[in-house]
N, CA and C of each residue as an Amber inpcrd file, in Angstrom:
protein
   171
 -82.6330000-106.7400000   7.4550000 -84.1260000-106.6690000   8.2380000
 -84.5890000-107.3820000   9.1870000 -83.4470000-107.5890000  10.0320000
 -83.8260000-108.5830000  11.7820000 -83.7780000-106.7880000  12.4870000
 -82.5860000-105.9960000  12.0630000 -82.9890000-104.7400000  12.7550000
 -84.1460000-103.9720000  12.6420000 -84.5020000-104.3000000  10.7660000
 -85.6690000-103.1220000  11.0750000 -86.7700000-104.0420000  12.0830000
 -86.7740000-105.0080000  11.6820000 -88.1280000-105.8570000  12.8290000
 -88.0160000-105.3810000  13.8430000 -86.4840000-105.2260000  14.4490000
 -86.7350000-104.7340000  16.1000000 -87.0060000-103.4560000  16.3590000
 -86.6230000-102.9090000  15.5380000 -87.2840000-101.5710000  15.5250000
 -89.2320000-101.6900000  15.5620000 -89.3840000-101.8530000  14.8260000
 -90.5850000-102.3420000  14.4310000 -91.5400000-102.1860000  15.8170000
 -90.5320000-103.5520000  16.6940000 -91.0720000-104.4710000  17.8300000
 -91.2420000-103.3710000  18.8100000 -89.9840000-102.2990000  18.8250000
 -89.5750000-101.3120000  19.6740000 -90.9890000 -99.5900000  19.4500000
 -91.2350000 -99.8200000  18.2440000 -92.4390000 -98.7420000  17.6050000
 -93.2020000 -99.1190000  18.5560000 -93.9700000-100.5600000  18.0830000
 -95.1630000-100.7990000  18.1890000 -95.0380000-101.0150000  19.9160000
 -94.1670000-101.3730000  20.6670000 -94.3040000-101.2810000  22.2270000
 -94.6030000 -99.7290000  22.6880000 -94.4020000 -98.8320000  22.1040000
 -94.2310000 -97.5080000  22.1900000 -95.4510000 -97.0280000  22.2580000
 -95.9600000 -97.3990000  21.0700000 -97.6040000 -97.4850000  20.7480000
 -98.7380000 -97.2930000  21.6670000 -98.4020000 -98.8010000  21.7020000
 -99.2720000 -99.3480000  22.4510000 -98.9680000 -98.7950000  23.9430000
 -98.4250000 -98.1290000  24.6800000 -97.7500000 -97.7750000  26.1910000
 -98.4470000 -96.5700000  25.6870000 -98.5890000 -95.7670000  24.8170000
 -98.9200000 -94.1420000  25.0640000-100.7350000 -94.3140000  24.6570000
-101.2360000 -95.8840000  23.6140000-102.4230000 -95.7320000  23.6620000
-102.6840000 -96.1490000  24.8760000-102.3690000 -96.8270000  25.9420000
-103.0420000 -97.5790000  27.1250000-103.3770000 -96.2650000  28.1570000
-101.9850000 -95.3640000  27.6410000-102.4160000 -94.5290000  29.2640000
-103.1290000 -93.4340000  28.9510000-103.4010000 -92.9670000  27.8140000
-104.3190000 -92.1500000  26.6640000-105.4930000 -92.6860000  27.4260000
-106.0410000 -94.0900000  27.3690000-107.1950000 -94.6120000  27.5770000
-107.3090000 -94.5770000  28.8890000-106.3990000 -94.4730000  29.8290000
-106.7230000 -94.8310000  31.3840000-106.8960000 -93.5200000  31.8380000
-106.1910000 -92.0420000  31.2180000-106.7910000 -90.8560000  31.0550000
-107.5830000 -90.5570000  30.7860000-108.1800000 -91.0800000  29.7490000
-109.7400000 -90.3980000  29.5230000-110.9420000 -91.2530000  29.6050000
-110.4180000 -92.7740000  30.6620000-111.7630000 -93.0950000  31.3910000
-112.0010000 -94.5270000  30.5190000-111.3940000 -94.5090000  28.8460000
-111.7010000 -95.1690000  27.8180000-110.9700000 -96.5660000  28.1530000
-111.7800000 -98.1140000  28.8300000-111.7860000 -99.0240000  28.8210000
-111.0140000-100.1050000  27.5930000-111.7770000 -99.6250000  26.7120000
-111.3040000-100.5120000  25.2590000-110.1890000 -99.7430000  24.6400000
-109.6300000 -98.6310000  24.4380000-108.0660000 -97.7660000  24.2680000
-107.2220000 -98.5930000  24.9390000-107.2830000 -98.5110000  26.0210000
-106.9370000 -99.1290000  26.8680000-106.2480000-100.4270000  26.7360000
-107.1210000-101.2690000  26.8080000-107.0260000-102.7600000  26.0840000
-106.4910000-102.7380000  24.8190000-106.3520000-101.9160000  24.0310000
-105.6390000-102.2560000  22.2130000-104.8630000-101.7710000  23.1800000
-104.5100000-100.7050000  23.9370000-102.9960000-100.7050000  24.1690000
-101.6860000-101.1760000  24.3070000-102.5650000-102.1150000  25.5040000
-101.8730000-103.3200000  26.2020000-101.4520000-104.3220000  25.0910000
-102.4330000-104.5280000  23.8140000-102.6090000-105.5760000  22.9880000
-101.7060000-105.2110000  22.1730000-101.5110000-104.2630000  21.6010000
-100.1850000-103.4560000  20.9650000 -98.5340000-104.0040000  21.4440000
 -98.4880000-103.3230000  23.0150000 -97.6200000-103.6180000  23.6120000
 -97.4410000-105.2630000  23.0890000 -98.4710000-105.9240000  23.9320000
 -97.6750000-107.6790000  23.7050000 -97.4590000-108.1090000  22.1550000
 -98.0890000-107.7250000  21.2110000 -97.4900000-107.7140000  19.9470000
 -96.2280000-107.1690000  19.7360000 -95.7100000-106.2440000  20.3850000
 -94.1660000-105.8360000  20.0220000 -93.2920000-106.5260000  20.8940000
 -94.0010000-107.3000000  22.2090000 -93.2290000-107.9250000  22.8200000
 -92.9690000-109.2970000  22.2380000 -94.1850000-109.6950000  21.6370000
 -93.7890000-111.2370000  21.0210000 -92.6960000-110.4950000  20.0610000
 -92.6100000-109.8840000  19.0580000 -91.9840000-109.6830000  17.6260000
 -90.7890000-109.5210000  18.2330000 -90.6320000-108.8810000  19.4960000
 -88.8760000-108.6700000  19.9950000 -88.5870000-109.9660000  20.7180000
 -89.2920000-110.9300000  20.8000000 -88.9660000-111.9920000  21.2640000
 -88.6910000-113.0460000  19.8980000 -89.1870000-113.2680000  19.1320000
 -89.1830000-113.4790000  18.3200000 -87.8280000-113.2340000  17.6950000
 -87.6380000-112.0760000  17.4320000 -85.8400000-111.6330000  16.7250000
 -85.0870000-111.7980000  18.0000000 -84.7970000-112.1170000  18.8530000
 -84.2350000-112.3770000  19.6510000 -83.9330000-113.4670000  19.8000000
 -84.7670000-114.9420000  18.9440000 -84.9190000-116.1200000  19.2510000
 -84.1670000-116.4980000  18.0540000 -84.5620000-115.6210000  16.9150000
 -83.3130000-115.9110000  15.3830000 -81.9680000-115.7870000  15.9360000
 -81.7620000-114.3010000  16.3910000 -80.4870000-114.3950000  16.4960000
 -79.7600000-115.3590000  17.2520000 -80.2830000-115.7410000  18.4080000
 -79.5850000-117.0680000  19.2920000 -79.4970000-118.1190000  18.2030000
 -80.0560000-118.4240000  17.3080000 -80.0530000-119.1570000  16.5500000
 -79.2400000-119.0580000  15.2240000 -79.0350000-117.7300000  14.5840000
 -78.0300000-117.7230000  14.2310000 -76.3540000-117.7860000  14.5680000
 -76.2990000-118.0180000  15.9640000 -74.9620000-118.1550000  16.4060000
 -74.4010000-119.4320000  16.1910000
């Protein structure tokens, strides 16, 4: 399950980055902000999974 969550975090980060860049390209500040938000969610999920791995050892 942990591997699945890590992959989900990476996908969220990538989607967020794409959305942020697309928003910046077309001048849509809302889309850009949503993209940054998705990236932060992915970062938080990844940090949570890393913490779980540390405590498993």
